[in-house]
C-alpha positions in Angstrom: 7.9 -0.6 -8.3 11.0 0.7 -6.9 13.6 3.1 -8.3 16.2 0.6 -7.5 15.3 -1.0 -11.1 13.8 2.0 -12.5 11.0 -0.1 -13.8 8.8 1.1 -16.1 5.1 -0.8 -16.8 2.5 -0.2 -19.5 -0.6 -1.2 -19.1 -2.8 0.9 -21.2 -4.8 -0.2 -24.0 -5.8 1.2 -27.5 -3.0 3.9 -28.3 -0.7 3.8 -25.5 1.8 6.6 -25.1 5.3 5.8 -25.1 7.4 6.7 -22.4 9.9 9.9 -22.4 12.4 11.2 -20.2 10.8 14.5 -18.9 12.2 17.4 -17.3 10.3 18.9 -14.5 10.2 21.9 -16.0 7.9 21.2 -19.1 4.3 20.8 -19.5 1.1 22.5 -18.3 0.1 23.0 -14.5 -2.1 20.1 -13.4 -5.6 19.9 -14.1 -8.5 18.9 -11.4 -9.7 16.1 -13.3 -9.6 14.2 -17.1 -11.4 16.1 -20.0 -14.1 14.5 -21.6 -14.8 16.4 -24.8 -11.5 17.7 -26.3 -8.6 15.2 -27.0 -6.0 15.3 -24.7 -3.2 17.8 -24.8 0.3 16.5 -26.1 2.4 17.5 -23.1 3.1 16.8 -19.5 1.1 18.0 -16.6 3.5 18.7 -13.8 3.3 19.2 -10.1 5.9 19.3 -6.9 5.3 16.6 -4.4 6.1 16.9 -0.4 8.4 14.0 0.3 12.1 13.3 0.7 13.8 10.4 -0.7 16.5 9.4 2.0 19.8 8.2 0.6 19.9 4.8 -0.8 16.3 4.5 0.0 14.0 3.1 -3.0 11.4 5.5 -4.2 8.2 3.3 -5.0 5.6 4.1 -7.6 2.2 2.0 -7.8 -0.9 2.5 -10.1 -4.0 0.4 -9.9 -6.7 1.4 -12.4 -6.3 5.0 -12.6 -4.8 6.0 -9.2 -1.3 6.5 -8.5 0.5 6.0 -4.9 4.2 7.5 -4.6 6.0 6.3 -1.1 9.4 7.2 0.1 11.2 7.0 3.1 13.4 9.9 4.3 16.9 10.0 5.9 15.0 9.9 9.2 13.0 6.8 8.8 9.7 8.5 8.4 7.4 6.6 5.8 5.5 9.2 3.4 3.2 9.0 0.4 1.5 11.4 -2.3 -1.5 9.7 -4.1 -4.4 10.8 -6.9 -5.7 10.3 -10.1 -3.4 10.9 -13.1 -3.2 13.9 -14.2 -5.0 15.4 -11.1 -3.4 17.1 -8.0 -1.8 14.6 -5.7 -2.5 14.7 -1.9 0.0 14.3 0.6 -0.5 12.0 3.6 1.0 12.6 7.1 4.7 11.4 7.7 4.7 8.0 9.5 7.7 7.3 12.2 8.4 3.7 11.3 10.5 3.2 14.3 12.7 0.8 11.9 16.7 2.0 11.4 17.3 2.2 7.9 14.0 0.9 6.3 14.2 -0.1 2.8 11.3 -0.6 0.5 11.4 -3.6 -2.1 7.9 -3.2 -3.5 4.1 -1.3 -3.7 1.4 -2.8 -4.8 -2.6 -2.6 -4.4 -5.0 -5.3 -3.9 -8.8 -4.8 -3.5 -9.0 -1.2 -1.9 -5.7 -1.5 0.4 -2.2 -0.6 -0.8 0.4 -2.3 0.6 4.5 -1.7 0.8 7.1 -4.1 2.1 10.7 -4.4 3.0 13.3 -4.8 5.5 15.7 -2.7 7.9 16.5 -2.8 11.3 20.2 -1.7 12.8 22.1 -3.7 15.4 25.3 -2.8 17.4 28.0 -5.7 16.8 31.1 -5.6 18.4 31.0 -1.6 18.5 29.7 -1.6 14.7 26.1 -1.0 13.5 25.1 -4.0 11.5 21.6 -4.2 9.1 19.5 -6.8 10.6 17.1 -7.2 7.3 14.0 -7.8 9.7 10.6 -7.7 7.5 8.3 -4.9 7.9 4.9 -4.2 6.1 2.9 -1.0 5.9 -0.8 -0.8 4.9 -3.3 2.1 3.4 -6.8 1.5 3.3 -10.0 3.5 4.4 -8.2 5.6 7.1 -6.0 7.3 4.4 -3.4 6.6 6.5 -0.1 4.6 6.9 0.0 1.4 9.8 2.7 -1.1 10.1 0.9 -4.5 10.5 2.4 -7.4 12.2 4.2 -9.9 10.0 4.5 -13.6 10.5 5.8 -16.3 8.4 9.2 -15.0 7.6 12.1 -17.5 8.5 14.6 -14.9 9.1 16.6 -11.9 7.6 15.1 -11.2 4.0 15.5 -8.9 1.5 12.4 -8.0 -1.0 12.7 -7.3 -4.5 9.2 -6.6 -6.1 5.4 -7.1 -4.9 2.6 -7.7 -7.2 -1.0 -8.4 -6.5 -2.4 -11.6 -8.5 -6.1 -13.0 -7.8 -6.5 -12.5 -4.0 -3.2 -12.3 -3.0 0.0 -10.3 -2.7 3.3 -12.0 -3.8 6.7 -11.0 -3.0 10.0 -12.0 -4.2 13.6 -11.8 -3.1 15.9 -13.4 -1.0 16.7 -14.8 2.6 20.1 -13.7 4.0 22.0 -15.6 6.6 20.6 -15.8 9.9 23.8 -15.6 12.0 25.5 -13.1 9.8 22.6 -11.1 7.8 24.7 -8.4 6.7 27.6 -10.1 5.3 26.2 -13.8 4.9 24.9 -15.8 1.8 21.7 -15.2 0.1 18.8 -17.7 -1.2 16.2 -16.9 -3.2 12.1 -17.1 -1.9 9.1 -16.1 -2.4 6.2 -14.9 -0.2 2.5 -14.8 -0.4 -0.2 -13.4 1.7 -3.9 -12.5 1.4 -4.1 -9.8 4.0 -0.3 -8.4 4.2 0.0 -10.3 7.9 0.2 -13.8 7.2 3.0 -14.7 5.0 3.8 -18.2 3.3 7.3 -18.5 2.3 8.6 -20.6 -0.2 12.5 -21.2 -1.2 12.7 -21.3 -4.5 14.7 -24.1 -6.4 18.6 -23.9 -7.0 21.4 -25.6 -7.5 24.0 -23.4 -6.4 25.0 -21.6 -3.2 24.1 -17.9 -3.8 20.8 -17.2 -4.9 18.6 -14.2 -5.7 14.5 -13.6 -7.0 15.2 -10.0 -8.7 11.7 -9.3 -10.2 8.5 -10.9 -10.6 5.6 -10.5 -13.2 2.0 -12.3 -13.9 2.0 -13.7 -17.0 -1.9 -14.9 -17.9 -2.7 -17.3 -14.6 0.8 -17.9 -14.0 3.7 -16.0 -12.6 7.4 -15.8 -13.6 10.2 -14.7 -11.5 13.9 -13.8 -12.6 17.2 -13.9 -10.9 20.3 -15.5 -10.6 21.7 -19.1 -9.3 25.1 -18.3 -8.5 26.4 -17.6 -11.9 23.9 -18.9 -14.0 20.9 -17.3 -15.1 17.3 -18.6 -13.2 13.9 -18.1 -14.3 10.8 -19.9 -12.2 7.0 -20.3 -13.0 4.2 -20.6 -10.6 0.8 -21.6 -11.6 -0.7 -21.4 -8.3 -0.5 -18.0 -7.2 3.2 -18.2 -5.5 2.5 -21.2 -3.5 4.8 -23.6 -5.9 7.6 -23.2 -8.1 9.3 -24.9 -11.2 12.5 -24.0 -12.8 12.4 -23.3 -16.3 15.3 -24.3 -18.4 16.0 -23.5 -21.8 19.5 -23.4 -23.7 19.2 -19.8 -24.4 19.5 -18.7 -20.7 23.1 -20.3 -20.9 23.8 -16.6 -22.7 23.3 -15.1 -19.2 24.9 -15.0 -15.7 21.4 -13.8 -14.0 18.5 -12.2 -15.0 17.2 -8.7 -13.6 13.9 -7.7 -14.9 10.9 -9.4 -16.5 7.9 -7.8 -18.4 4.9 -9.2 -20.2 2.1 -8.2 -22.6 -0.2 -11.0 -23.3 1.7 -13.8 -24.0 4.8 -12.0 -25.6 7.3 -11.7 -22.2 11.0 -10.2 -22.1 13.5 -10.7 -19.6 17.0 -8.9 -19.7 20.2 -10.0 -18.1 23.4 -9.8 -17.8 25.6 -12.0 -20.5 28.3 -14.6 -20.0 31.9 -13.1 -20.4 35.0 -15.3 -21.6 37.5 -12.5 -20.5 37.1 -9.2 -18.9 37.9 -7.7 -22.3 34.3 -8.7 -23.3 32.6 -6.9 -20.6 32.4 -3.5 -23.1 32.0 -5.3 -26.0 29.4 -7.8 -25.1 25.5 -6.6 -25.4 23.6 -7.7 -22.4 21.1 -10.4 -22.9 17.5 -9.4 -23.8 15.3 -12.4 -24.5 11.8 -12.6 -26.0 9.2 -15.0 -25.6 5.5 -15.4 -27.2 4.3 -18.3 -25.5 4.0 -17.0 -22.2 7.7 -18.1 -21.3 8.1 -21.8 -22.9 10.6 -20.7 -25.2 12.7 -17.8 -25.8 14.8 -16.0 -28.5 16.6 -12.8 -29.2 14.8 -9.9 -30.8 15.5 -9.2 -34.8 16.7 -5.5 -33.7 17.0 -4.9 -30.3 18.1 -1.4 -28.9 21.7 -0.9 -28.5 22.8 -2.4 -25.0 26.9 -2.5 -25.1 28.3 -1.6 -22.2 24.8 -0.2 -20.6 21.9 -1.9 -18.4 18.7 -1.8 -20.2 15.5 -1.3 -18.1 12.2 -3.0 -19.2 9.0 -2.5 -17.8 7.7 -5.0 -15.1 4.1 -5.7 -16.5 1.5 -4.3 -18.7 -0.5 -4.6 -22.2 1.0 -2.2 -24.0 4.6 -1.1 -25.9 7.6 -2.5 -24.4 10.1 0.1 -23.2 13.4 0.4 -22.2 16.0 3.1 -21.2 19.6 3.0 -22.1 22.7 5.0 -20.9 24.6 6.0 -24.2 28.2 6.8 -23.4 30.6 7.6 -26.2 33.9 5.8 -24.7 37.0 7.6 -26.2 39.4 4.9 -26.0 37.0 2.7 -28.1 36.1 5.2 -30.6 39.1 8.1 -30.4 37.9 9.4 -34.1 34.8 10.8 -32.7 36.5 12.2 -30.1 39.0 14.0 -32.8 36.2 15.0 -35.0 33.6 16.7 -31.7 36.3 17.0 -28.3 33.1 18.6 -26.8 31.0 15.3 -27.5 33.2 13.2 -25.8 33.4 15.5 -22.7 29.7 14.8 -22.0 27.9 12.7 -19.4 26.3 9.7 -20.6 22.9 10.3 -22.3 19.6 8.5 -21.3 17.6 7.2 -24.3 14.5 5.6 -24.4 13.4 2.6 -26.9 9.8 1.4 -27.5 8.5 -1.7 -29.3 4.9 -2.8 -29.9 6.1 -6.7 -29.7 9.3 -6.6 -28.1 11.0 -7.7 -31.7 11.4 -4.4 -33.6 12.7 -1.5 -31.5 12.8 2.3 -32.4 14.2 5.3 -30.6 11.5 8.1 -28.6 12.5 11.5 -30.1 12.9 13.3 -26.6 14.6 16.2 -28.0 12.3 18.8 -26.8 12.3 17.5 -23.0 15.0 18.2 -20.3 18.4 17.1 -20.5 20.9 15.8 -17.7 20.0 15.1 -13.8 16.5 17.4 -14.5 15.5 14.7 -17.0 16.5 11.7 -15.4 13.6 9.2 -14.3 13.5 8.2 -10.8 10.5 6.1 -11.2 8.0 5.9 -13.6 5.0 3.7 -14.2 1.4 3.9 -16.6 -2.4 3.6 -15.5 -5.0 1.3 -16.9 -6.1 3.8 -19.4 -2.4 4.4 -20.4 -1.9 7.5 -18.8 1.7 7.4 -18.1 3.5 9.0 -14.6 6.8 9.6 -14.1 8.8 11.1 -11.1 11.9 13.2 -11.8 14.3 15.7 -9.5 14.6 19.4 -9.9 15.0 21.1 -6.3 12.8 18.5 -5.1 10.5 15.5 -6.2 8.1 16.2 -9.2 5.6 14.2 -10.4 4.4 14.4 -14.2 2.0 12.6 -16.2 1.3 12.4 -20.3 -2.3 11.6 -21.6 -3.3 8.2 -22.3 -3.9 7.5 -26.4 -1.1 9.8 -27.4 1.7 8.6 -29.0 5.3 10.5 -29.1 7.6 10.0 -32.2 10.1 8.3 -32.9 13.7 9.5 -34.0 16.7 7.9 -36.1 19.9 7.0 -34.3 22.2 10.0 -34.3 25.0 10.0 -36.7 28.5 9.5 -35.1 30.5 12.2 -35.6 33.6 11.6 -38.1 37.1 12.9 -38.4 40.2 12.5 -41.3 42.8 11.5 -38.9 45.4 8.5 -39.5 46.0 6.2 -36.4 48.5 3.8 -36.0 47.7 0.4 -35.5 49.3 -1.4 -32.5 52.5 -3.3 -34.0 52.7 -0.9 -36.9 56.0 1.1 -37.0 55.3 4.6 -37.7 56.7 6.2 -40.7 58.7 9.3 -40.4 57.3 12.8 -40.7 53.3 11.5 -40.8 51.1 13.0 -38.1 49.4 10.1 -36.4 45.9 10.8 -34.3 47.7 9.4 -31.0 45.2 9.6 -27.7 47.4 10.1 -24.4 46.1 9.1 -21.3 47.0 11.5 -18.4 45.5 9.5 -15.3 49.2 8.8 -13.8 50.7 12.0 -15.8 52.5 12.5 -19.3 55.6 10.8 -18.8 55.1 7.6 -20.7 53.6 7.6 -24.8 52.3 4.3 -25.6 52.8 4.6 -29.5 52.4 1.6 -32.1 51.5 -0.8 -28.8 55.2 0.0 -27.8 56.1 2.4 -24.8 57.8 5.9 -25.2 59.8 7.9 -22.5 59.2 11.6 -22.4 62.4 13.4 -22.9 61.3 17.0 -22.2 61.0 19.1 -19.1 57.7 20.8 -20.4 54.3 21.1 -18.0 52.9 17.4 -17.2 49.3 16.9 -16.2 48.4 14.2 -13.7 44.4 14.0 -13.6 44.7 11.3 -11.5 46.2 13.6 -8.9 43.9 16.6 -9.4 46.1 18.3 -11.9 43.6 20.6 -14.2 45.0 20.1 -17.9 45.1 23.7 -19.9 42.0 24.8 -21.0 43.3 24.9 -24.7 44.2 21.6 -24.6 41.5 18.7 -26.4 41.3 16.8 -23.0 38.5 14.3 -22.2 38.0 11.6 -20.3 41.7 12.2 -18.5 43.0 11.5 -22.4 44.6 14.0 -24.6 43.4 13.7 -28.4 46.5 14.7 -29.6 48.8 13.7 -32.5 52.4 11.9 -32.6 55.2 12.4 -35.3 58.1 10.6 -35.6 61.1 12.9 -36.4 64.5 12.0 -38.1 66.2 11.8 -35.0 63.9 9.0 -33.2 62.0 11.4 -31.7 58.4 11.5 -31.4 57.0 15.2 -30.9 53.1 15.3 -29.4 51.6 17.9 -30.5 47.9 19.3 -30.2 45.2 20.4 -33.0 46.9 24.0 -33.7 50.5 21.9 -34.1 52.1 23.4 -30.9 54.4 20.4 -29.7 53.6 19.9 -25.9 55.9 16.8 -25.1 58.6 15.0 -27.0 59.2 11.2 -26.5 62.0 8.5 -27.0 61.7 4.9 -27.2 61.7 3.4 -23.7 65.0 2.2 -22.4 63.6 0.8 -19.0 60.0 -0.6 -18.5 57.3 1.8 -17.8 55.6 1.8 -14.4 52.8 0.4 -13.1 50.5 3.6 -13.1 51.6 5.1 -16.8 
C-alpha cells in the first residue's frame, strides 16, 4: 500500500476496530507483546521509527497475518524499512543504497515468507535536461532479514506500478506502460503483471478503447481480481479469474457517471469503488459528489449507497481489501463563497484549514462519522499510510518531527459522532440581479485577491470612490488584523445611501470603502 492513495485496509474479524486519525503524541508506550488475559486498552501505542520519506516518494505499509512492514525511500534513493508485529517495538533494517535515481515505489506485499516491493525509476540526460525513465525495479526481503534488488524480466518498456497484491502462488501488479521513445511525457496504457518469484514477470495489456489509460488499483475479491482505472475520460473496471493472466472489461451503465475510478475495496462479496464524476460544466466541479459505487455480488452489478459520507469537492479514499468495516477519510472545508452565512457567523471557522474526517460503514451502504475529538489535529494527525492486521489491529503512520507508527488494538470499537452543526448568522444577502433597497445593510463578501477597487453587488460591478486603505492579498498585502477577512475575502456589509453611493462597512459599523455604479468595464482581475 502506498501513501499516494492513503489506502486503508481492514482484514480483521469479529469486532474490528474502526480507523481514526491520530496524533503521534497520543497513547501509551509500545509493549513487547500482546496481552493474553486482560482486555486490550482502548488507546494507541506509539513509537518513533527510523526512516526518511523523500520528497514525492511514496511510503509503503503492508501487513501479513500480524506482521507489519513499512518501506520508504530517502531523498538519496536509499531503501529503508522497519518491521514487527502490531503493537510491539518495530525493528529497523540497515538502509540499502539502490543506485536508482529517483526511485518511486508503487506497491508492497508478502507472499510466503518473502516481502516484495516494486516500482520504477531512473534518470537520463536528454538535451541537457534530466528526464525520468520509469525503468522497473523490484526489491525482496526474505530469510536474511535484509533487502536485495532482484533482476526483473518481462516488462516491455517504461512502466509505473500503482498497486501490488498477493494472490495464491503469485504477486499481481497493476499500473501503466509509458511511451518507449518519450517515457517522461508520452502516453500511458493500462497494464498488469504477475510473477511467482518476483523476478520473471508476465505482462498483460488491459483491454481499452481509448488512447490514454491507467489501472489505478487492484483488489482480491473471492477467487477473482478486480482492477479499476480510466480509459480516456471513461471509468474502467477489469476482472481476472486466472490470477492476472487474462483480463476482461466489465461494463455497467452506472459506471457512465464517472470519468475514472481510483480505488477499490472488497469485503466478501461486497465491493466498493470510488471515482471522479462526469461533469457537464466547470461550475459543476464543486457541486457534484465524487462517485462511490457498491456491489453486493462481487462486482457483477453496482448501485449507489443509501447514506454515503459527504464527498462534495473532496476526494474519498477507501480501503483496498479486507473483511472488516469499510472506511474512508474525506477532507472537509468550509468554502466562504458557497457558504457566506457560516463565515458571518464564525469568521475563525472560515480561517481554518481543511479538516480530515473519518467515516465507517459495516456494509458500505450506511455510513457514520468516527469521533476523533480526543486525537491530534492538523499535520500531526494526518495519516500518511494506514493498514490493519489479520486480527484487526490498526497500524497507522503519522509525522511529528519524524515518522511515527501507532497501533490501535483489535476487537475494540471506536465511537461515532453526529455531524457538527453549521454556524448560522442572521444576515441579509442580496440575490444576484436584485436591486438593493435604500438603507438596508446587506451582507456582501468582497474578494480582495486583486484589491478593493471593485465590488460586485447584486450581480453588478461597483467602482471605488474613496482613497482609503487598499489591500491586495494576491500581491502579498496583509489586511488589518481587525477586519473580518478569511479566504482572501472581507465578510463585510454593503449599504446603499440616498446619493447612490454604497458604503462598505465591517461588523462594528466602520466604513472602510465607498463605491458607485461602474461607468467602465472592470479589468480581468477585479
